[in-house]
Structures are given as structure tokens and as C-alpha cells.
Residue, then its C-alpha position, 0 to 999 in steps of 0.5 A: x815082458x816076463x822076467x825069470x830068475x836064472x840061478x848059477x850053482x857052481x857045480x851044485x845045480x843037480x843037488x839044488x834041483x833035487x832039494x827044491x823037488x823035495x822042499x817045494x815039489x819042483x818039476x824039471x821041465x828041461x835039463x841039458x848037460x854040459x856034455x850035450x853042447x857042441x865041443x869047443x876046442x878053445x874052451x874045453x870042459x874041465x875034468x868031471x864037468x860033462x855031467x854038470x847042468x848047462x841049463x835047466x828049467x824048473x817049475x814051482x807052481x806056476x813059476x819057472x826058475x832057470x838054473x845052471x852049474x854055470x862057470x867052474x870058478x868062484x863061489x855061488x854069490x846070491x846077493x841083492x835079491x830074495x826069491x818071494x814064495x807066495x803060498x795060499x795058507x799057513x800050513x803050506x807056508x810052515x811046510x815050505x819054510x821048514x823044508x827050505x830052511x833045512x841046512x840053511x839059516x833063518x833070517x826072520x822066523x815065520x810069524x804073523x805080520x800086519x799084512x799076512x798070517x805068516x811071513x818069514x825069511x831064510x837063506x837056504x843051504x845054497x845061499x839063495x835068500x827066500x821070503x815065504x809069504x801067505x797071500x791067501 
């Protein structure tokens, strides 16, 4: 078995992908736009949603995040989980934490803990909660 997070960005998916590319070196493996799907007269696309992301697979290191703009209604609501970013050293943790925190909110600043030379939590500007942890 394998579990992958699937994140819905309610119209901001492309912006999120670009942010994670800059912040974490994410690589787009696949991206399908709404307009690429067969037309469904019973459920037409809202105006200006043809270019929105229907489905994307983005790799960060050896992990894959699945992403979409999802539905058009409602706010992005990432609650009840954090994405844990495990990095090999303190310098990588510092860079990733700073990049992910840009425009977001720091929960616990990066600091030494009893299990790691660097651990910290933040919520990025899209509302995704992250734990950054040095495991090496």
C-alpha cells in the first residue's frame, strides 16, 4: 500500500506549484488542465476555469504530492494534518523553512529539540501546515 496526499487549492493550484518549485525544488511530473477533460453538458466549467489545474503530480525529493484546483466553491481548508518535510541537515532545514514560511505563519520556529538538531512548524501562504525536521 501507498498513501499520497491530494491537496485542493480552489483556483490557486498553479500558484502553489510555482511556490513549491521555488521553495522545495518541486518537479511537475504531470499536469492536466480542466479544459483537457471531455465536456460534460450537465456540469459545464465555470467561466475562466478552462486553464485551471484538474490534476497534477509534483515530486519533492522522492515523494509525490497530488494537487488540483478542485471545485470552485469554498475556501481551501487544510485541517487536521501537517505535511512532514524530512531533510538531511540543518542548512537544508533552514532554507526550506524560510522559503515555505514566506507569506505564511510560523507556529514553532526552527530550533534544536531532543530528537533533532532542527525542527519547526509553519503554515504556508496556502494554508498547508508543515513540519520541517532534520533526520540525518
